[in-house]
N, C-alpha and C positions, 0 to 999 in steps of 0.2 A: 677634066672628062670624070662624071658621072656614071658607075657603074649601076643597071639598074636589074634585078631578076624576075625571070616570068619563065612561065607563067604563074603567077599569083593571087587567087581570088579574094575578092571584098566582100564575100558573100554570095555572090553569083553562080557558084560553082554546081550548086545544088537545085540552082534556078528558082532561086526567091528573088532575086532584085534584078532590076532594068540601071544599069550605069551609065549615066550622058558623058561622062566624063575623065577621062582618061588618068592614072595615078600610076606612080614608080616606087616599088620597095626598092634601097638601093644601099649600097655600102655606105656607112659615115665617113664624113670628113673627120681628120686628124682631132684627136682629143675628143671628139663626140660620141657621146655611147649609143648603142642600139637598143633603142626602146620598143619598137615593134615586133613583138614575136612574131616570127613567120614557123606554123605547123606542118606538118607532114602527115599527109592524113591518107591511110592505106586501106583495103578491101581487096582481098585478094590479088586483081592485075589490077584494080581502078585504086590510080595513086594523084591525090592533088596536094597543091599546097593553098594556104590561106593564113591571112592575117584577122579575119573575124571569128571572134569570141562565140558570136552567137553561133554561125555557120560548124564550129568546131563541136560544140555540142548538141547540134541537130545530127554530126557525121555519127558521132559516139555512139547515139542514140540508134544510127542506123548499122551499127556494128563495124564502125572504123577504127583502125588503132591509131593512136596519134605519137609523132614525137617532135622533139622542139629542133625544129630545121635550125634556125640563127636568128639573132638580134639585131633587126636592119632598122635604119632608117625611112622615114616614109614621106615625101613631097605634099605639099600643097596643092590642090588642082589651078592656082594662081602662079604657081613657080615655074620658069621658062628656062631650065637651063639650054644651053648653048649645045652641048655636045654629050650623048647618052650613048653607052653600049651596053645593050643588051645581053645577058648572059641566060639562056637556058639552064633553070636547073638540071630537070630530066640529063641533057648532053652532056653537061658542063661538069657534074657532081655523079651524076650516079650513070656516067656511058650508056644512057639507052635511049630509044627512040621516043620523041612525048605521043604519037599520033598511033603505037601499038600497045 
């Protein structure tokens, strides 16, 4: 089973991109290091997570604070894992409702 984390932006949180294929930032398999940094960006009550370096710099320019959340693995659009368990970052790690 693959444990995927969401919501994680690939550059679409700030409204810049239209994504046509899903992706997953997920916990790496045993003995495989995470090479994709996931950043937590916050400004007041507005919080989001991104793997996009461009979006990270755009958010910093808009006054967001940046913290490294985790280093994860990233699937390719052609990956077809049989089982994916989605972990909500706000609910599972911050004990907050992501819709508020």
